N, C-alpha and C positions, 0 to 999 in steps of 0.2 A: 444533576444536569439532565437526566432522563425525564424527570418530572417536568422540568421547565420546558423541554422540547414538546412534550405532550400537551401542556397548557397552551404554548404558543401555536402548536398545530391546530388545536381546537378553535382558538381565536381566529386563525387564518381561514379555517373552513367557514366560520360564521361570516367573516368579512367577505369572502368570495361568494357565499350564498346570497348575502344582501346585495352585492354588486350585480349578480346575475338577475336577481329579482328586480332590481332597479331598471336594468336594461329591458327586461320583459315588459314592465309597466310602460316604459317610454314607447316601445314598439307597438304595444296594444293601443295606446293613446293616439299615436300617429296613424295607425290603421283606421281607427274610428273617425279621425278628422278628414281623411281622404274623401269620405262620403259628402262632406260639405262642399267640396269642389264640384260635385256632380249636380248640385242644385242650380237651376237656371237663375240668372240675375238680370235685373233691368236697371236702367239708369233713371235718374230723377226726372229727366225729360220724358222718357218712356212712360213712367208712372203718371206724370201730369196729364199725358194724352189719354190715359185710361180712366182717370178720375171721373166719377159720375156715371160710368158705364154700368148697366144692369148685369153685365156678364162678369164683373169683377167684384170679389170680396176682399176688402182691405183689412188686415188684422195688425193691430199695434201690439207687439209682443215684448215691449220693454218691461223691465222689472217694475213692480208696483211703485217703489219710491221714485224711480226715474220718471215714470208716467205722471204721478201725482205732482212732482216738483217741476214739471215742464209746462211752459205756457204755449209750447208749440205742439199742436195736435192736428192731424190731417182730418178735415171734415169728412164724415162718413165712415171713418175707420172705427172698428170695434176693438176695444182692448181685451186681450185674452192673456191669462196668466201663463207665462212660459213654463212655470213649475208644474202645471197640470195638463200639459199638451196631450198626454195619453187619454185624458178624460174627454177632451173636446175635439181632437183631430178627426175622429170618426164621424162627427156630426156635421162636418162641412159639406156643402153641396158638391157633388161630383161633376156637375155640368157647368161649373163656373171656374174662372181663373182665380186662384187664391194667391194673394200677395201678402207676405208678412214683412213687417219692417220693425227695426228695433233701435233706430237712431234718427 
């Protein structure tokens, strides 16, 4: 009986540890997502008004398969790989408005 309780106790500690770890992962993920709400957004009509402006850089950041499979591309947009954003983000002009779209 004593051995069974020790085994069950160890099992319960592992389950509790995994549950706590799961909660921490969710909290961290939610914290990171809050930054996305701070990014300014524009409407389709606002973007249309900006198209062709020399002060706007338009980046298509759709996944490669989505971009290649689409017949809908905005003229003047440059496709950038969202998986390598760290490599190209620092090369963007600081004196222009940067607009990224993915759909």
